[in-house]
C-alpha positions as CSV (number, residue, x, y, z in Angstrom):
1,M,179.9,183.3,211.1
2,S,178.8,181.3,208.0
3,L,181.0,178.4,209.1
4,A,179.3,178.4,212.5
5,I,175.8,178.4,210.9
6,G,176.9,175.6,208.5
7,A,178.2,173.5,211.4
8,A,174.9,174.1,213.3
9,L,172.9,173.0,210.3
10,L,175.0,169.9,209.8
11,A,174.6,169.1,213.5
12,A,170.8,169.6,213.3
13,S,170.6,167.4,210.1
14,A,172.7,164.7,211.8
15,A,170.4,164.8,214.8
16,N,167.4,164.3,212.6
17,A,169.0,161.4,210.6
18,A,168.5,157.9,211.8
19,Q,170.1,154.5,211.2
20,V,167.2,152.4,210.1
21,E,168.0,148.7,210.1
22,V,165.7,146.9,207.7
23,L,165.2,143.1,207.7
24,H,164.0,141.8,204.4
25,Y,164.2,138.8,202.1
26,W,164.4,140.5,198.7
27,T,167.6,138.8,197.5
28,S,166.9,137.5,193.9
29,G,167.5,139.7,190.8
30,G,164.3,141.7,190.5
31,E,163.7,141.8,194.2
32,A,167.2,143.0,195.1
33,K,166.9,145.8,192.6
34,S,163.7,146.9,194.3
35,A,165.3,146.9,197.8
36,Q,168.1,149.1,196.4
37,V,165.5,151.7,195.2
38,L,164.0,151.9,198.7
39,K,167.4,152.3,200.2
40,Q,168.3,155.2,197.9
41,M,164.9,156.9,198.6
42,L,165.4,156.6,202.4
43,E,169.0,157.9,202.2
44,Q,167.7,160.9,200.2
45,K,165.6,161.7,203.3
46,G,168.9,161.9,205.2
47,H,168.7,158.5,207.0
48,T,171.1,155.6,206.8
49,W,169.7,152.2,205.6
50,V,171.3,149.3,207.5
51,D,170.7,146.3,205.3
52,F,169.6,143.0,207.0
53,A,168.9,140.7,204.1
54,V,168.2,137.1,204.8
55,A,167.9,134.8,201.8
56,G,166.0,131.6,201.2
57,G,162.9,129.8,202.5
58,A,160.4,132.3,201.1
59,G,160.9,134.4,204.2
60,A,161.0,131.6,206.7
61,N,164.7,132.1,207.4
62,A,164.1,135.8,207.8
63,M,161.4,135.2,210.4
64,T,163.7,132.9,212.4
65,A,166.3,135.6,212.4
66,L,163.7,138.2,213.5
67,K,162.5,136.1,216.4
68,T,166.0,135.7,217.7
69,R,166.5,139.5,217.5
70,V,163.2,140.4,219.2
71,I,163.7,137.9,222.0
72,S,167.1,139.3,222.7
73,G,165.6,142.8,223.1
74,N,167.3,144.1,220.0
75,P,164.8,144.2,217.1
76,P,165.5,145.8,213.7
77,A,163.7,149.1,213.1
78,A,161.7,147.6,210.2
79,A,161.0,144.1,209.1
80,Q,159.2,142.5,206.1
81,I,156.3,140.7,207.6
82,K,152.8,139.9,206.4
83,G,149.4,138.4,207.1
84,P,148.5,136.9,210.5
85,A,152.1,137.3,211.7
86,I,151.4,141.1,212.0
87,Q,148.7,140.3,214.6
88,E,150.9,137.9,216.5
89,W,153.7,140.5,216.8
90,G,151.0,143.1,217.8
91,D,150.0,140.8,220.6
92,E,153.6,140.8,221.9
93,G,153.4,144.6,222.3
94,V,156.6,145.2,220.3
95,L,155.2,147.1,217.3
96,L,155.3,150.8,216.7
97,S,152.0,152.4,215.6
98,I,152.3,154.3,212.3
99,D,148.6,155.4,212.5
100,D,149.6,159.1,212.5
101,V,151.4,158.7,209.1
102,A,148.4,156.7,207.7
103,K,145.8,159.3,208.9
104,R,147.9,162.2,207.5
105,E,148.2,160.5,204.1
106,N,144.7,159.0,204.0
107,W,145.7,155.3,203.7
108,D,142.1,154.2,204.3
109,K,141.2,155.7,200.9
110,L,144.4,154.7,199.1
111,L,144.3,151.0,200.1
112,P,141.8,148.2,199.1
113,P,139.8,147.3,202.3
114,E,140.8,143.6,202.1
115,I,144.5,144.7,202.5
116,A,144.1,147.7,204.8
117,S,142.5,145.4,207.5
118,I,145.5,143.1,207.4
119,M,147.8,146.1,208.1
120,K,146.0,147.2,211.3
121,Y,146.3,146.0,214.9
122,K,143.4,146.9,217.1
123,G,142.3,149.5,214.6
124,E,145.6,151.2,214.2
125,Y,148.1,150.8,211.3
126,V,151.2,149.0,212.3
127,G,152.1,147.8,208.8
128,A,152.7,149.5,205.4
129,P,152.0,147.4,202.3
130,V,154.1,147.8,199.2
131,N,152.4,145.8,196.5
132,V,149.9,143.3,195.3
133,H,151.2,140.0,193.9
134,R,148.9,137.7,192.0
135,V,149.9,134.1,192.9
136,N,147.7,132.1,190.5
137,W,149.8,132.7,187.4
138,L,151.2,130.2,184.9
139,W,154.3,131.4,183.1
140,I,155.0,130.0,179.7
141,N,158.0,130.1,177.3
142,A,156.5,131.5,174.1
143,D,159.0,129.7,171.8
144,A,158.4,126.3,173.5
145,L,154.6,126.7,173.0
146,K,155.1,127.6,169.3
147,K,157.5,124.6,168.9
148,V,154.6,122.3,169.8
149,N,152.0,124.4,168.0
150,A,149.9,124.8,171.1
151,Q,147.8,127.6,172.7
152,P,148.1,128.7,176.4
153,P,146.0,126.2,178.4
154,S,142.8,127.5,180.1
155,T,141.5,124.2,181.4
156,W,143.2,121.2,183.1
157,D,142.5,119.0,180.0
158,D,144.3,121.6,177.8
159,F,147.1,121.9,180.3
160,F,147.9,118.1,180.3
161,K,147.7,118.1,176.4
162,V,150.3,120.9,176.3
163,A,152.4,119.1,178.9
164,D,152.4,115.9,176.8
165,A,153.4,117.8,173.7
166,L,156.3,119.6,175.4
167,Q,157.5,116.3,176.9
168,K,157.5,114.7,173.4
169,A,159.5,117.6,172.1
170,G,162.2,117.0,174.8
171,I,161.3,120.1,176.9
172,T,160.6,119.7,180.6
173,P,156.9,120.7,180.7
174,V,156.8,122.1,184.3
175,A,159.7,123.8,186.2
176,I,159.5,123.6,190.0
177,G,161.9,123.7,192.9
178,G,161.7,120.9,195.4
179,Q,160.9,123.1,198.4
180,S,157.8,122.8,200.5
181,W,156.6,126.3,199.9
182,Q,156.8,125.9,196.1
183,Q,154.9,122.7,196.2
184,A,152.3,124.3,198.5
185,E,152.0,127.3,196.1
186,M,151.5,125.1,193.1
187,F,148.8,123.1,195.0
188,E,147.1,126.3,196.1
189,T,146.7,127.3,192.4
190,V,145.6,123.8,191.4
191,A,143.0,123.8,194.2
192,L,141.6,127.2,193.1
193,G,141.5,126.1,189.5
194,V,139.7,122.8,190.3
195,G,137.3,124.0,193.0
196,G,136.8,127.8,192.4
197,A,137.0,130.7,194.9
198,E,134.1,129.6,197.1
199,F,135.6,126.2,197.6
200,Y,139.0,127.7,198.2
201,R,137.6,130.1,200.8
202,K,135.7,127.4,202.7
203,A,138.7,125.1,202.7
204,F,141.7,127.4,203.4
205,V,140.2,130.6,204.9
206,Q,137.3,129.1,207.0
207,L,139.2,125.7,207.4
208,D,135.9,123.9,207.0
209,Q,136.5,120.2,207.9
210,A,134.0,118.7,205.5
211,T,135.5,120.8,202.6
212,L,139.1,119.9,203.5
213,K,138.5,116.2,203.3
214,G,135.7,116.3,200.7
215,P,135.5,115.1,197.0
216,T,136.6,118.4,195.5
217,M,139.8,118.4,197.6
218,V,140.5,114.8,196.6
219,K,140.1,115.9,192.9
220,A,142.5,118.8,193.5
221,L,145.1,116.5,195.0
222,E,144.8,114.0,192.2
223,T,145.2,116.8,189.6
224,F,148.3,118.1,191.6
225,R,149.9,114.7,191.6
226,K,149.2,114.3,187.9
227,I,151.6,117.2,187.3
228,K,154.5,115.5,188.9
229,P,155.6,113.2,186.0
230,Y,156.0,116.4,183.9
231,T,158.6,117.9,186.3
232,D,162.3,117.0,186.2
233,K,164.4,114.9,188.6
234,G,166.8,117.8,189.5
235,Q,164.2,119.8,191.5
236,T,165.4,118.9,195.0
237,G,166.4,122.1,196.9
238,R,166.1,124.3,193.7
239,D,165.2,127.9,194.5
240,W,162.2,129.4,192.7
241,N,164.2,131.8,190.6
242,M,166.3,128.9,189.3
243,A,163.1,127.2,188.1
244,T,162.0,130.5,186.5
245,G,165.4,130.5,184.8
246,M,164.6,127.1,183.2
247,V,161.5,128.7,181.6
248,I,163.4,131.8,180.5
249,S,166.1,129.7,178.8
250,G,163.5,127.3,177.2
251,K,164.8,124.3,179.1
252,A,161.3,124.1,180.6
253,G,158.0,125.2,179.1
254,M,155.8,126.3,182.1
255,Q,156.0,127.3,185.8
256,F,153.3,128.0,188.4
257,M,154.6,131.0,190.4
258,G,153.4,134.3,191.6
259,D,154.3,137.4,189.6
260,W,157.6,138.0,191.3
261,A,158.7,135.6,188.6
262,K,158.2,138.4,186.1
263,G,161.0,140.4,187.8
264,E,163.3,137.6,186.7
265,F,162.1,137.7,183.1
266,S,162.5,141.5,183.2
267,V,166.1,141.3,184.5
268,A,166.8,138.9,181.6
269,N,165.3,141.5,179.1
270,K,162.4,139.3,178.1
271,V,159.2,140.8,176.8
272,P,155.7,139.6,177.8
273,G,153.6,138.5,174.8
274,K,156.8,138.0,172.8
275,D,159.3,135.9,174.8
276,Y,156.9,134.6,177.5
277,L,153.2,134.5,178.4
278,C,151.4,135.1,181.6
279,V,148.0,133.4,182.0
280,P,145.9,132.5,185.0
281,G,146.4,128.9,186.3
282,P,144.0,126.5,184.5
283,G,140.4,127.0,185.7
284,S,141.2,130.1,187.7
285,R,140.6,132.8,185.2
286,N,137.8,134.5,187.2
287,A,139.6,134.3,190.6
288,Y,142.7,136.0,192.1
289,T,144.9,134.8,194.9
290,F,146.8,137.8,196.4
291,N,150.0,138.0,198.3
292,V,151.1,141.4,199.8
293,D,154.6,142.3,200.9
294,S,154.5,144.7,203.8
295,F,156.8,146.1,206.5
296,V,156.1,146.5,210.2
297,F,158.1,148.7,212.6
298,F,159.4,147.7,215.9
299,K,159.8,149.8,219.1
300,V,163.5,150.4,219.4
301,K,165.6,151.9,222.2
302,T,167.8,154.1,220.1
303,P,166.6,157.7,220.2
304,G,165.7,159.4,216.8
305,V,165.0,156.1,215.0
306,E,161.2,156.6,215.1
307,K,161.5,159.6,212.7
308,G,163.4,157.3,210.2
309,Q,160.8,154.6,210.7
310,K,157.9,156.9,209.9
311,D,159.7,158.4,206.9
312,L,160.2,154.9,205.6
313,A,156.5,154.1,206.2
314,S,155.5,157.2,204.2
315,L,157.9,156.3,201.4
316,L,156.5,152.8,201.0
317,L,153.1,154.2,199.9
318,S,154.4,157.2,197.9
319,P,153.5,157.2,194.2
320,Q,157.1,157.4,193.2
321,F,158.2,154.3,195.2
322,Q,155.0,152.4,194.3
323,E,155.7,152.9,190.6
324,V,159.5,152.2,190.5
325,F,159.3,149.3,193.0
326,N,156.5,147.5,191.3
327,L,158.0,147.9,187.9
328,N,161.1,146.1,189.2
329,K,159.3,143.5,191.3
330,G,156.7,142.3,188.8
331,S,153.8,143.2,191.1
332,I,151.2,145.9,190.9
333,P,150.9,149.0,193.2
334,V,148.8,148.5,196.3
335,R,148.1,152.2,196.2
336,Q,144.8,152.6,194.3
337,G,144.2,155.0,191.4
338,M,147.7,155.0,190.0
339,D,148.6,155.5,186.3
340,L,149.8,152.1,185.0
341,S,150.8,153.2,181.5
342,K,154.5,152.3,182.2
343,F,153.5,148.8,183.3
344,D,153.5,145.8,180.9
345,A,150.6,143.7,179.7
346,C,150.9,141.2,182.5
347,A,150.7,143.9,185.2
348,Q,147.8,145.6,183.5
349,K,145.9,142.3,183.3
350,S,146.7,141.7,187.0
351,E,145.2,145.1,187.9
352,A,142.1,144.5,185.8
353,D,141.6,141.0,187.2
354,F,142.2,142.3,190.8
355,K,139.4,144.8,190.4
356,S,137.1,142.3,188.7
357,A,137.7,139.6,191.4
358,G,137.1,142.2,194.1
359,A,133.7,143.1,192.6
360,K,132.8,139.4,192.1
361,G,133.8,138.3,195.5
362,T,136.5,135.9,194.0
363,L,139.5,137.8,195.5
364,V,141.1,135.4,198.0
365,P,144.3,135.6,200.2
366,S,147.1,133.2,199.5
367,W,147.4,130.6,202.3
368,A,150.7,129.4,200.9
369,H,152.2,132.8,201.3
370,D,151.4,133.7,204.9
371,M,148.3,135.8,204.1
372,I,145.6,134.0,206.0
373,D,146.4,131.0,208.2
374,K,148.5,131.1,211.4
375,P,152.0,129.8,210.9
376,S,151.3,126.5,212.7
377,V,148.4,125.6,210.4
378,E,150.3,126.8,207.3
379,G,153.4,124.7,208.3
380,A,151.2,121.7,208.8
381,F,149.6,122.1,205.4
382,Y,153.1,122.4,203.9
383,D,154.1,119.1,205.5
384,V,151.0,117.3,204.2
385,I,151.3,118.6,200.6
386,G,155.1,118.0,200.5
387,K,154.7,114.4,201.7
388,F,151.9,113.8,199.2
389,W,154.1,115.1,196.4
390,N,157.0,113.0,197.4
391,D,155.2,109.8,198.4
392,D,153.4,108.1,195.5
393,S,151.9,105.4,197.8
394,E,149.7,107.9,199.7
395,T,146.2,108.3,198.3
396,A,144.6,111.6,197.6
397,Q,141.8,110.8,200.2
398,E,144.5,110.1,202.8
399,A,146.2,113.4,202.1
400,A,142.8,115.2,202.2
401,N,142.1,113.7,205.6
402,K,145.5,114.9,206.8
403,L,144.7,118.4,205.6
404,A,141.6,118.4,207.8
405,V,143.7,117.3,210.8
406,A,146.4,119.9,210.0
407,A,143.7,122.7,210.1
408,K,143.3,122.0,213.8
409,T,147.0,122.5,214.6
410,D,147.5,125.0,217.5
């Protein structure tokens, strides 16, 4: 009799379990560790995680793979997608609403309004955010800075003085990978630091023509180009985490990168304040560019998968996952009101600055990381910035004029 009951329970549990295929691009050290945590938590719920990891291109390769799958009528159960792309997939009618999960768990109160609105399609949640990344960070090797007897730069004048000193000491001042998204991200932080949050919003959120080709943009482009001689010649095709590795090892002194870079420092057992420093990009101390990782869920034909999708959505916002994931990833929890005592000084500063920028109106979405502009405009901006970085004969005004044209890309 007990064997029959046991068999019945096993059958019921198998019926409730789902194979949940998850497309993501968390493939570097700190990120891969975070994906593993999510997999384990989903499997504790009785479901099977089917990994669909696509490396490279800051998610561009993953989006190409996703399009192929959706067009063929075989989408994954969940995919890492963010910003305006969520609305575009919503327009295609292929997304599963998770509004019942969000209402039950009170997401409207748990999430900052600037982020909650991005996760909804026509008023219903279709996406679950997992974190808040600050993009406008400058990472510095502490020993390299000590070696040249310098302080972390807070202005552009200071930055170039530190860069000169590092170069004289035989240290590459700035690590970067020669990929279009890394160049775009660096320029985004430079533009914020040169022009401020209001300029940034007018240029990249509102796509105001006069601002895009105006004198402040020209100054931002000139400042961006001034950084180039402080980078190394081996940057072509280098991934961002390899550039972070240069700062970790002391081969390079500084890197402009979002706080996913901190995950690399953590994996290397480096301690903030001792081995490395995290400071806002020069001139951008009072502003905050945010980038949010999130997952959306696709309508799939396989019966029973919806239960697994909704369990995954619930897990993503759970306090346990929010803590473990963000400790690994270098970001801060998107769930508000959490205890951050286990988080390091960089994360605690990020959280304080996020709240402060929200109150001051200087919290802005990262255009270089898919948070605001549609992919065609973002791609056109990437092209303009990449060409300007690589072609010394182009003037800053010519590049600014091209940004204005790029903003009109359909």
